[in-house]
Backbone atoms as SQL, in Angstrom:
CREATE TABLE atoms (id INTEGER PRIMARY KEY, chain TEXT, resi INTEGER, resn TEXT, atom TEXT, x REAL, y REAL, z REAL);
INSERT INTO atoms VALUES
  (1, 'A', 1, 'UNK', 'N', -12.897, -37.601, -14.901),
  (2, 'A', 1, 'UNK', 'CA', -14.669, -37.903, -14.957),
  (3, 'A', 1, 'UNK', 'C', -15.049, -37.900, -14.021),
  (4, 'A', 2, 'UNK', 'N', -14.587, -37.655, -12.831),
  (5, 'A', 2, 'UNK', 'CA', -15.640, -37.525, -11.641),
  (6, 'A', 2, 'UNK', 'C', -15.976, -36.474, -11.424),
  (7, 'A', 3, 'UNK', 'N', -14.883, -35.526, -12.556),
  (8, 'A', 3, 'UNK', 'CA', -15.955, -33.968, -11.951),
  (9, 'A', 3, 'UNK', 'C', -17.107, -33.929, -13.079),
  (10, 'A', 4, 'UNK', 'N', -17.320, -34.823, -14.176),
  (11, 'A', 4, 'UNK', 'CA', -17.542, -34.681, -15.035),
  (12, 'A', 4, 'UNK', 'C', -19.222, -35.227, -14.083),
  (13, 'A', 5, 'UNK', 'N', -19.229, -36.406, -14.070),
  (14, 'A', 5, 'UNK', 'CA', -20.286, -36.993, -12.998),
  (15, 'A', 5, 'UNK', 'C', -20.831, -35.851, -12.116),
  (16, 'A', 6, 'UNK', 'N', -20.294, -35.360, -11.198),
  (17, 'A', 6, 'UNK', 'CA', -20.587, -34.382, -10.494),
  (18, 'A', 6, 'UNK', 'C', -21.180, -33.148, -11.031),
  (19, 'A', 7, 'UNK', 'N', -20.826, -32.744, -11.884),
  (20, 'A', 7, 'UNK', 'CA', -21.567, -31.618, -12.964),
  (21, 'A', 7, 'UNK', 'C', -22.782, -32.173, -13.235),
  (22, 'A', 8, 'UNK', 'N', -23.072, -33.343, -13.985),
  (23, 'A', 8, 'UNK', 'CA', -23.912, -34.195, -14.118),
  (24, 'A', 8, 'UNK', 'C', -24.872, -34.559, -13.115),
  (25, 'A', 9, 'UNK', 'N', -24.308, -34.238, -11.841),
  (26, 'A', 9, 'UNK', 'CA', -25.632, -34.572, -11.186),
  (27, 'A', 9, 'UNK', 'C', -26.159, -33.249, -10.542),
  (28, 'A', 10, 'UNK', 'N', -25.284, -31.916, -10.515),
  (29, 'A', 10, 'UNK', 'CA', -25.841, -30.778, -9.920),
  (30, 'A', 10, 'UNK', 'C', -26.796, -30.546, -11.238),
  (31, 'A', 11, 'UNK', 'N', -26.140, -30.601, -12.853),
  (32, 'A', 11, 'UNK', 'CA', -26.827, -29.829, -13.612),
  (33, 'A', 11, 'UNK', 'C', -27.352, -30.944, -15.192),
  (34, 'A', 12, 'UNK', 'N', -28.390, -31.420, -14.424),
  (35, 'A', 12, 'UNK', 'CA', -29.276, -32.446, -15.479),
  (36, 'A', 12, 'UNK', 'C', -29.328, -32.606, -16.551),
  (37, 'A', 13, 'UNK', 'N', -29.757, -30.501, -16.855),
  (38, 'A', 13, 'UNK', 'CA', -29.746, -30.024, -18.270),
  (39, 'A', 13, 'UNK', 'C', -28.832, -30.055, -19.306),
  (40, 'A', 14, 'UNK', 'N', -27.816, -30.675, -18.628),
  (41, 'A', 14, 'UNK', 'CA', -26.249, -30.316, -19.589),
  (42, 'A', 14, 'UNK', 'C', -26.156, -31.958, -20.260),
  (43, 'A', 15, 'UNK', 'N', -25.916, -32.443, -20.975),
  (44, 'A', 15, 'UNK', 'CA', -25.581, -33.658, -21.879),
  (45, 'A', 15, 'UNK', 'C', -24.471, -34.033, -21.416),
  (46, 'A', 16, 'UNK', 'N', -24.103, -35.493, -21.428),
  (47, 'A', 16, 'UNK', 'CA', -22.870, -36.003, -20.955),
  (48, 'A', 16, 'UNK', 'C', -21.760, -35.455, -21.816),
  (49, 'A', 17, 'UNK', 'N', -21.600, -35.063, -23.138),
  (50, 'A', 17, 'UNK', 'CA', -20.407, -34.646, -24.145),
  (51, 'A', 17, 'UNK', 'C', -20.477, -33.209, -23.453),
  (52, 'A', 18, 'UNK', 'N', -21.671, -32.336, -23.180),
  (53, 'A', 18, 'UNK', 'CA', -21.604, -30.783, -22.742),
  (54, 'A', 18, 'UNK', 'C', -20.684, -30.793, -21.811),
  (55, 'A', 19, 'UNK', 'N', -20.863, -31.449, -21.021),
  (56, 'A', 19, 'UNK', 'CA', -20.459, -31.582, -18.999),
  (57, 'A', 19, 'UNK', 'C', -18.850, -32.046, -19.311),
  (58, 'A', 20, 'UNK', 'N', -18.657, -33.008, -20.527),
  (59, 'A', 20, 'UNK', 'CA', -17.589, -33.230, -20.666),
  (60, 'A', 20, 'UNK', 'C', -16.681, -32.112, -20.930),
  (61, 'A', 21, 'UNK', 'N', -17.652, -31.763, -22.046),
  (62, 'A', 21, 'UNK', 'CA', -16.710, -30.311, -23.096),
  (63, 'A', 21, 'UNK', 'C', -16.304, -29.045, -21.983),
  (64, 'A', 22, 'UNK', 'N', -17.370, -28.815, -21.416),
  (65, 'A', 22, 'UNK', 'CA', -17.284, -27.895, -19.592),
  (66, 'A', 22, 'UNK', 'C', -16.188, -28.658, -18.928),
  (67, 'A', 23, 'UNK', 'N', -15.981, -29.317, -18.827),
  (68, 'A', 23, 'UNK', 'CA', -14.928, -29.886, -17.437),
  (69, 'A', 23, 'UNK', 'C', -13.451, -30.087, -18.181),
  (70, 'A', 24, 'UNK', 'N', -13.628, -30.467, -19.571),
  (71, 'A', 24, 'UNK', 'CA', -12.240, -29.925, -20.324),
  (72, 'A', 24, 'UNK', 'C', -11.837, -28.176, -20.720),
  (73, 'A', 25, 'UNK', 'N', -12.680, -28.135, -20.659),
  (74, 'A', 25, 'UNK', 'CA', -12.382, -26.857, -21.379),
  (75, 'A', 25, 'UNK', 'C', -12.059, -25.730, -20.262),
  (76, 'A', 26, 'UNK', 'N', -12.310, -25.873, -18.594),
  (77, 'A', 26, 'UNK', 'CA', -12.136, -25.487, -17.815),
  (78, 'A', 26, 'UNK', 'C', -10.702, -25.752, -17.102),
  (79, 'A', 27, 'UNK', 'N', -10.495, -26.864, -17.364),
  (80, 'A', 27, 'UNK', 'CA', -8.765, -27.535, -17.178),
  (81, 'A', 27, 'UNK', 'C', -7.870, -26.950, -18.229),
  (82, 'A', 28, 'UNK', 'N', -8.698, -26.374, -19.291),
  (83, 'A', 28, 'UNK', 'CA', -7.560, -25.894, -20.167),
  (84, 'A', 28, 'UNK', 'C', -7.258, -24.823, -20.068),
  (85, 'A', 29, 'UNK', 'N', -8.260, -24.130, -19.839),
  (86, 'A', 29, 'UNK', 'CA', -8.403, -22.626, -19.062),
  (87, 'A', 29, 'UNK', 'C', -9.565, -22.093, -19.146),
  (88, 'A', 30, 'UNK', 'N', -10.380, -22.119, -20.270),
  (89, 'A', 30, 'UNK', 'CA', -11.626, -21.041, -19.877),
  (90, 'A', 30, 'UNK', 'C', -12.237, -21.531, -20.444),
  (91, 'A', 31, 'UNK', 'N', -14.144, -21.897, -20.155),
  (92, 'A', 31, 'UNK', 'CA', -15.070, -22.621, -20.859),
  (93, 'A', 31, 'UNK', 'C', -15.567, -21.785, -21.753),
  (94, 'A', 32, 'UNK', 'N', -16.494, -22.402, -22.806),
  (95, 'A', 32, 'UNK', 'CA', -17.101, -21.833, -23.552),
  (96, 'A', 32, 'UNK', 'C', -18.211, -20.903, -23.251),
  (97, 'A', 33, 'UNK', 'N', -18.970, -19.649, -23.749),
  (98, 'A', 33, 'UNK', 'CA', -19.336, -19.011, -22.921),
  (99, 'A', 33, 'UNK', 'C', -20.938, -19.567, -23.227),
  (100, 'A', 34, 'UNK', 'N', -21.231, -20.274, -23.949),
  (101, 'A', 34, 'UNK', 'CA', -22.845, -20.776, -24.513),
  (102, 'A', 34, 'UNK', 'C', -22.651, -22.083, -22.995),
  (103, 'A', 35, 'UNK', 'N', -21.772, -22.432, -22.624),
  (104, 'A', 35, 'UNK', 'CA', -21.856, -23.463, -21.318),
  (105, 'A', 35, 'UNK', 'C', -21.669, -22.662, -20.075),
  (106, 'A', 36, 'UNK', 'N', -20.793, -21.525, -19.840),
  (107, 'A', 36, 'UNK', 'CA', -20.802, -21.288, -19.159),
  (108, 'A', 36, 'UNK', 'C', -21.723, -20.253, -18.816),
  (109, 'A', 37, 'UNK', 'N', -22.780, -19.771, -19.472),
  (110, 'A', 37, 'UNK', 'CA', -24.186, -19.519, -19.160),
  (111, 'A', 37, 'UNK', 'C', -25.052, -20.204, -18.757),
  (112, 'A', 38, 'UNK', 'N', -25.164, -21.546, -19.089),
  (113, 'A', 38, 'UNK', 'CA', -26.176, -22.327, -18.807),
  (114, 'A', 38, 'UNK', 'C', -25.682, -23.283, -17.351),
  (115, 'A', 39, 'UNK', 'N', -24.426, -22.953, -17.007),
  (116, 'A', 39, 'UNK', 'CA', -24.053, -23.508, -15.885),
  (117, 'A', 39, 'UNK', 'C', -24.092, -22.271, -14.749),
  (118, 'A', 40, 'UNK', 'N', -24.036, -21.036, -14.844),
  (119, 'A', 40, 'UNK', 'CA', -24.756, -20.069, -14.465),
  (120, 'A', 40, 'UNK', 'C', -25.590, -20.014, -14.085),
  (121, 'A', 41, 'UNK', 'N', -26.789, -19.997, -15.139),
  (122, 'A', 41, 'UNK', 'CA', -27.831, -19.846, -14.845),
  (123, 'A', 41, 'UNK', 'C', -28.542, -21.236, -14.121),
  (124, 'A', 42, 'UNK', 'N', -27.904, -22.126, -13.892),
  (125, 'A', 42, 'UNK', 'CA', -28.433, -23.208, -13.210),
  (126, 'A', 42, 'UNK', 'C', -27.956, -23.189, -11.729),
  (127, 'A', 43, 'UNK', 'N', -27.027, -22.917, -11.533),
  (128, 'A', 43, 'UNK', 'CA', -26.210, -22.922, -10.160),
  (129, 'A', 43, 'UNK', 'C', -25.800, -22.020, -9.171),
  (130, 'A', 44, 'UNK', 'N', -25.959, -20.174, -10.075),
  (131, 'A', 44, 'UNK', 'CA', -26.506, -18.905, -9.316),
  (132, 'A', 44, 'UNK', 'C', -27.793, -18.511, -9.100),
  (133, 'A', 45, 'UNK', 'N', -28.043, -18.724, -7.430),
  (134, 'A', 45, 'UNK', 'CA', -29.193, -18.326, -6.977),
  (135, 'A', 45, 'UNK', 'C', -30.005, -16.815, -7.174),
  (136, 'A', 46, 'UNK', 'N', -30.286, -16.335, -7.734),
  (137, 'A', 46, 'UNK', 'CA', -30.723, -14.859, -8.054),
  (138, 'A', 46, 'UNK', 'C', -30.669, -14.200, -6.785),
  (139, 'A', 47, 'UNK', 'N', -30.324, -12.615, -6.767),
  (140, 'A', 47, 'UNK', 'CA', -30.451, -12.180, -5.745),
  (141, 'A', 47, 'UNK', 'C', -31.828, -11.020, -5.570),
  (142, 'A', 48, 'UNK', 'N', -32.159, -11.454, -3.981),
  (143, 'A', 48, 'UNK', 'CA', -33.274, -10.776, -3.761),
  (144, 'A', 48, 'UNK', 'C', -33.239, -9.548, -3.986),
  (145, 'A', 49, 'UNK', 'N', -34.089, -8.781, -4.716),
  (146, 'A', 49, 'UNK', 'CA', -33.731, -7.252, -5.201),
  (147, 'A', 49, 'UNK', 'C', -34.555, -6.607, -3.910),
  (148, 'A', 50, 'UNK', 'N', -35.078, -6.852, -2.607),
  (149, 'A', 50, 'UNK', 'CA', -34.964, -6.080, -1.899),
  (150, 'A', 50, 'UNK', 'C', -33.635, -5.628, -0.896),
  (151, 'A', 51, 'UNK', 'N', -32.533, -6.875, -0.876),
  (152, 'A', 51, 'UNK', 'CA', -31.441, -6.769, -0.436),
  (153, 'A', 51, 'UNK', 'C', -30.532, -6.289, -1.524),
  (154, 'A', 52, 'UNK', 'N', -30.711, -6.098, -2.302),
  (155, 'A', 52, 'UNK', 'CA', -29.901, -5.426, -2.977),
  (156, 'A', 52, 'UNK', 'C', -29.609, -3.747, -2.995),
  (157, 'A', 53, 'UNK', 'N', -31.163, -2.994, -2.517),
  (158, 'A', 53, 'UNK', 'CA', -31.295, -1.654, -2.893),
  (159, 'A', 53, 'UNK', 'C', -30.346, -0.766, -1.452),
  (160, 'A', 54, 'UNK', 'N', -29.505, -0.218, -2.492),
  (161, 'A', 54, 'UNK', 'CA', -28.590, 0.740, -1.583),
  (162, 'A', 54, 'UNK', 'C', -28.969, 2.259, -1.593),
  (163, 'A', 55, 'UNK', 'N', -29.237, 2.436, -0.040),
  (164, 'A', 55, 'UNK', 'CA', -29.682, 4.164, -0.223),
  (165, 'A', 55, 'UNK', 'C', -28.395, 4.710, -0.544),
  (166, 'A', 56, 'UNK', 'N', -29.255, 6.078, -1.351),
  (167, 'A', 56, 'UNK', 'CA', -28.060, 6.606, -1.934),
  (168, 'A', 56, 'UNK', 'C', -27.434, 7.770, -0.773),
  (169, 'A', 57, 'UNK', 'N', -28.698, 8.443, -0.168),
  (170, 'A', 57, 'UNK', 'CA', -28.343, 9.421, 0.885),
  (171, 'A', 57, 'UNK', 'C', -29.263, 9.282, 1.932),
  (172, 'A', 58, 'UNK', 'N', -28.616, 9.503, 2.706),
  (173, 'A', 58, 'UNK', 'CA', -29.233, 9.750, 4.236),
  (174, 'A', 58, 'UNK', 'C', -30.391, 10.486, 4.512),
  (175, 'A', 59, 'UNK', 'N', -31.527, 9.630, 4.873),
  (176, 'A', 59, 'UNK', 'CA', -32.599, 10.391, 5.172),
  (177, 'A', 59, 'UNK', 'C', -32.463, 11.073, 6.487),
  (178, 'A', 60, 'UNK', 'N', -33.548, 12.000, 6.984),
  (179, 'A', 60, 'UNK', 'CA', -33.069, 13.226, 8.039),
  (180, 'A', 60, 'UNK', 'C', -34.199, 12.545, 9.220),
  (181, 'A', 61, 'UNK', 'N', -33.537, 12.057, 10.585),
  (182, 'A', 61, 'UNK', 'CA', -34.420, 11.061, 11.646),
  (183, 'A', 61, 'UNK', 'C', -34.791, 12.327, 12.232),
  (184, 'A', 62, 'UNK', 'N', -36.330, 12.455, 12.655),
  (185, 'A', 62, 'UNK', 'CA', -37.282, 13.214, 13.747),
  (186, 'A', 62, 'UNK', 'C', -36.877, 13.112, 15.139);
């Protein structure tokens, strides 16, 4: 029950029933996709697109 309360504190968008369903599913193995999507959207910070750029070839230094 503590995990459900903690999850609800961090994700108030989840109803108590959804939080309980999510935690119970995690304990049994795998969370439902629709709840995992909500949790990921709320908890995972977006990547800064500038920091995500990778150079494919090295430029010439003058």
